[in-house]
C-alpha positions in Angstrom: 231.5 121.1 122.2 235.1 120.0 122.3 234.9 119.9 126.1 232.0 117.5 125.9 233.9 115.3 123.5 236.9 115.4 125.8 234.7 114.2 128.7 233.2 111.5 126.6 236.6 110.3 125.4 237.6 109.7 129.1 234.6 107.4 129.7 235.6 103.8 129.0 232.2 102.4 128.3 231.7 104.9 125.5 235.0 103.9 124.0 234.0 100.3 124.4 230.7 101.0 122.6 232.5 102.8 119.8 234.8 99.8 119.2 231.7 97.5 119.4 230.0 99.7 116.8 233.0 99.4 114.5 232.9 95.6 115.1 229.3 95.4 113.8 230.2 95.6 110.1 232.7 92.8 110.7 230.0 90.8 112.4 227.5 91.5 109.7 229.9 91.0 106.8 231.2 87.6 108.1 227.6 86.5 108.8 226.5 87.4 105.3 229.6 85.6 103.8 229.1 82.5 105.9 225.4 82.2 105.0 226.3 82.8 101.4 228.9 80.0 101.6 226.2 77.6 103.0 226.9 77.5 106.8 223.3 78.5 107.6 222.3 81.4 109.9 223.3 79.7 113.2 226.8 78.4 112.5 227.4 81.5 110.4 226.5 83.6 113.4 228.8 81.8 115.7 231.7 82.3 113.2 230.8 86.0 112.7 230.8 86.5 116.5 234.3 85.0 116.8 235.6 87.3 114.1 234.0 90.3 115.6 235.1 89.5 119.1 238.7 89.2 117.8 238.4 92.5 116.0 236.9 94.3 119.1 239.6 92.8 121.4 242.3 94.4 119.2 240.4 97.8 119.2 239.7 97.7 123.0 243.3 96.9 124.0 244.6 100.0 122.2 241.7 102.4 122.6 239.5 101.5 125.6 242.0 99.8 127.9 245.4 101.0 126.6 246.8 101.7 130.1 246.1 98.2 131.3 246.6 96.0 128.2 249.0 93.1 128.4 252.6 93.3 127.1 254.6 90.7 125.2 253.5 87.9 123.0 252.6 85.4 125.8 250.7 88.1 127.8 248.9 89.3 124.7 247.9 85.8 123.8 246.6 85.2 127.3 244.7 88.5 127.2 243.1 87.5 123.9 242.0 84.2 125.4 240.6 85.9 128.5 238.8 88.4 126.3 237.2 85.6 124.3 236.2 83.6 127.4 234.8 86.6 129.3 233.0 87.9 126.2 231.6 84.4 125.5 229.1 85.2 128.3 228.0 88.3 126.4 228.4 86.3 123.2 225.9 83.6 124.5 223.5 86.4 125.4 224.1 88.0 122.0 223.8 84.8 119.9 221.1 83.4 122.1 218.8 86.4 121.5 219.7 86.4 117.8 218.7 82.7 117.6 215.4 83.1 119.5 214.5 86.1 117.3 215.4 84.4 114.0 213.5 81.2 115.0 210.4 82.5 116.8 209.9 86.3 116.4 207.5 87.9 113.9 208.8 90.3 111.2 210.7 92.5 111.4 212.4 91.0 114.5 213.2 87.7 112.7 215.3 89.5 110.1 219.0 88.5 110.3 220.2 92.1 110.6 217.6 93.2 113.1 218.2 90.1 115.2 222.0 90.7 115.0 221.8 94.3 116.1 219.5 93.5 119.1 221.8 90.7 120.2 224.8 92.9 120.0 223.2 95.6 122.1 222.2 93.2 124.8 225.6 91.5 124.9 227.3 94.9 125.2 226.4 95.2 128.9 227.9 91.8 129.7 230.9 92.3 127.6 232.0 95.6 129.0 231.6 94.6 132.6 233.5 91.3 132.2 236.2 92.9 130.1 236.8 95.6 132.6 236.8 93.2 135.6 238.5 90.1 134.2 240.5 91.0 131.1 241.9 94.5 131.2 242.5 94.7 135.0 242.9 98.1 136.5 246.4 98.4 138.0 245.6 101.2 140.4 244.0 104.5 140.9 245.3 107.7 139.5 243.8 111.0 140.6 240.5 109.2 141.6 240.0 107.8 138.1 240.7 104.2 137.4 243.7 103.7 135.1 241.4 102.0 132.5 239.2 105.1 132.3 242.1 107.3 131.4 242.6 107.4 127.6 246.2 107.8 126.8 246.0 106.9 123.1 247.6 103.9 121.4 250.7 103.7 123.6 
């Protein structure tokens, strides 16, 4: 069992998905708070996506892409902006599906939580691909495995 977990820990998309799963309570909590404060379900969703994207950027830079993360204040700031820009594509897919489901889908798909989860899952594919290619750039190959696929812990 530990060997299987070891193999899974080396696969970056699974680490990315774990961080994304940890970001879902942030996303859901901010959405609920914003709707409670009167923003409505659409502006509240955009705000919750921004908070969750910032949370997942921090997690991914230390857990998923530790070997290729930016260093220094300026580099880190640029990396955060690249992450938000790249993940805005997945975010548009995410929030777009959410909005279509909330507005047009029959129950239970128009439920805020169901629509949020479905949007997050569809956006995951876009977010991982663009993050790997544009944000946390692989600096080279090491032993046939991309540096971004080698988990070295929070270095």
